[in-house]
C-alpha positions as protocol buffer text, in pm:
chain_id: "A"
residue {
  index: 1
  type: MET
  ca { x: 5019 y: 16308 z: 6325 }
}
residue {
  index: 2
  type: TYR
  ca { x: 4783 y: 16063 z: 6156 }
}
residue {
  index: 3
  type: PRO
  ca { x: 4936 y: 15722 z: 6232 }
}
residue {
  index: 4
  type: ARG
  ca { x: 4599 y: 15550 z: 6225 }
}
residue {
  index: 5
  type: ILE
  ca { x: 4546 y: 15605 z: 5855 }
}
residue {
  index: 6
  type: ARG
  ca { x: 4883 y: 15444 z: 5793 }
}
residue {
  index: 7
  type: ASP
  ca { x: 4801 y: 15154 z: 6026 }
}
residue {
  index: 8
  type: LEU
  ca { x: 4461 y: 15096 z: 5864 }
}
residue {
  index: 9
  type: ARG
  ca { x: 4618 y: 15106 z: 5518 }
}
residue {
  index: 10
  type: GLU
  ca { x: 4887 y: 14857 z: 5617 }
}
residue {
  index: 11
  type: ASP
  ca { x: 4629 y: 14630 z: 5784 }
}
residue {
  index: 12
  type: LYS
  ca { x: 4460 y: 14601 z: 5443 }
}
residue {
  index: 13
  type: ASP
  ca { x: 4796 y: 14537 z: 5271 }
}
residue {
  index: 14
  type: LEU
  ca { x: 4756 y: 14848 z: 5058 }
}
residue {
  index: 15
  type: ASN
  ca { x: 5023 y: 15091 z: 4949 }
}
residue {
  index: 16
  type: GLN
  ca { x: 4993 y: 15467 z: 4945 }
}
residue {
  index: 17
  type: THR
  ca { x: 4942 y: 15474 z: 4568 }
}
residue {
  index: 18
  type: GLN
  ca { x: 4637 y: 15248 z: 4592 }
}
residue {
  index: 19
  type: VAL
  ca { x: 4472 y: 15459 z: 4862 }
}
residue {
  index: 20
  type: ALA
  ca { x: 4562 y: 15781 z: 4681 }
}
residue {
  index: 21
  type: LYS
  ca { x: 4399 y: 15648 z: 4363 }
}
residue {
  index: 22
  type: MET
  ca { x: 4081 y: 15563 z: 4557 }
}
residue {
  index: 23
  type: LEU
  ca { x: 4081 y: 15922 z: 4687 }
}
residue {
  index: 24
  type: GLY
  ca { x: 4151 y: 16067 z: 4342 }
}
residue {
  index: 25
  type: MET
  ca { x: 4481 y: 16224 z: 4436 }
}
residue {
  index: 26
  type: SER
  ca { x: 4856 y: 16175 z: 4400 }
}
residue {
  index: 27
  type: GLN
  ca { x: 5059 y: 15940 z: 4617 }
}
residue {
  index: 28
  type: THR
  ca { x: 5272 y: 16236 z: 4727 }
}
residue {
  index: 29
  type: GLY
  ca { x: 4966 y: 16429 z: 4842 }
}
residue {
  index: 30
  type: TYR
  ca { x: 4836 y: 16129 z: 5034 }
}
residue {
  index: 31
  type: SER
  ca { x: 5177 y: 16067 z: 5191 }
}
residue {
  index: 32
  type: LYS
  ca { x: 5168 y: 16418 z: 5338 }
}
residue {
  index: 33
  type: TYR
  ca { x: 4849 y: 16324 z: 5525 }
}
residue {
  index: 34
  type: GLU
  ca { x: 5011 y: 16017 z: 5680 }
}
residue {
  index: 35
  type: THR
  ca { x: 5314 y: 16215 z: 5794 }
}
residue {
  index: 36
  type: GLY
  ca { x: 5106 y: 16506 z: 5921 }
}
residue {
  index: 37
  type: GLU
  ca { x: 5274 y: 16750 z: 5684 }
}
residue {
  index: 38
  type: ASN
  ca { x: 4926 y: 16844 z: 5557 }
}
residue {
  index: 39
  type: ASP
  ca { x: 4599 y: 16837 z: 5748 }
}
residue {
  index: 40
  type: ILE
  ca { x: 4337 y: 16606 z: 5606 }
}
residue {
  index: 41
  type: PRO
  ca { x: 4036 y: 16789 z: 5459 }
}
residue {
  index: 42
  type: THR
  ca { x: 3694 y: 16691 z: 5591 }
}
residue {
  index: 43
  type: ALA
  ca { x: 3586 y: 16539 z: 5259 }
}
residue {
  index: 44
  type: VAL
  ca { x: 3892 y: 16313 z: 5259 }
}
residue {
  index: 45
  type: LEU
  ca { x: 3833 y: 16212 z: 5622 }
}
residue {
  index: 46
  type: ILE
  ca { x: 3478 y: 16108 z: 5529 }
}
residue {
  index: 47
  type: LYS
  ca { x: 3605 y: 15901 z: 5234 }
}
residue {
  index: 48
  type: LEU
  ca { x: 3868 y: 15732 z: 5451 }
}
residue {
  index: 49
  type: ALA
  ca { x: 3619 y: 15656 z: 5728 }
}
residue {
  index: 50
  type: ASP
  ca { x: 3381 y: 15506 z: 5473 }
}
residue {
  index: 51
  type: PHE
  ca { x: 3660 y: 15310 z: 5304 }
}
residue {
  index: 52
  type: TYR
  ca { x: 3790 y: 15164 z: 5631 }
}
residue {
  index: 53
  type: ASP
  ca { x: 3441 y: 15139 z: 5788 }
}
residue {
  index: 54
  type: THR
  ca { x: 3548 y: 15330 z: 6095 }
}
residue {
  index: 55
  type: SER
  ca { x: 3466 y: 15660 z: 6259 }
}
residue {
  index: 56
  type: ILE
  ca { x: 3634 y: 15991 z: 6191 }
}
residue {
  index: 57
  type: ASP
  ca { x: 3696 y: 16015 z: 6566 }
}
residue {
  index: 58
  type: TYR
  ca { x: 3902 y: 15696 z: 6543 }
}
residue {
  index: 59
  type: LEU
  ca { x: 4101 y: 15829 z: 6247 }
}
residue {
  index: 60
  type: LEU
  ca { x: 4179 y: 16147 z: 6442 }
}
residue {
  index: 61
  type: GLY
  ca { x: 4277 y: 15962 z: 6760 }
}
residue {
  index: 62
  type: GLN
  ca { x: 3983 y: 16089 z: 6963 }
}
residue {
  index: 63
  type: THR
  ca { x: 3869 y: 15737 z: 7051 }
}
residue {
  index: 64
  type: ASN
  ca { x: 4024 y: 15393 z: 7056 }
}
residue {
  index: 65
  type: CYS
  ca { x: 3700 y: 15233 z: 6940 }
}
residue {
  index: 66
  type: ARG
  ca { x: 3729 y: 15141 z: 6573 }
}
residue {
  index: 67
  type: LYS
  ca { x: 3357 y: 15075 z: 6541 }
}
residue {
  index: 68
  type: ARG
  ca { x: 3147 y: 15328 z: 6367 }
}
residue {
  index: 69
  type: TYR
  ca { x: 2833 y: 15452 z: 6536 }
}
residue {
  index: 70
  type: LYS
  ca { x: 2533 y: 15345 z: 6333 }
}
residue {
  index: 71
  type: ASP
  ca { x: 2225 y: 15558 z: 6388 }
}
residue {
  index: 72
  type: VAL
  ca { x: 1948 y: 15318 z: 6482 }
}
residue {
  index: 73
  type: ASN
  ca { x: 1687 y: 15570 z: 6368 }
}
residue {
  index: 74
  type: LYS
  ca { x: 1803 y: 15570 z: 6003 }
}
residue {
  index: 75
  type: ARG
  ca { x: 1570 y: 15398 z: 5763 }
}
């Protein structure tokens, strides 16, 4: 269900344990996100998007654009 988080992880040559540690969770819990067994909580989606510098829409498969929208009005 969430193949993009697996693909992004593999692109960075990381294993599930490394990403799980960054998220503060177990490897088993993280694995369930990659397989779609568990839905990814919003807070985890935000952390993953920040970590991979991509949009949540990309992680969820709603867009094929990896780039993150940067608000030009932010100071």
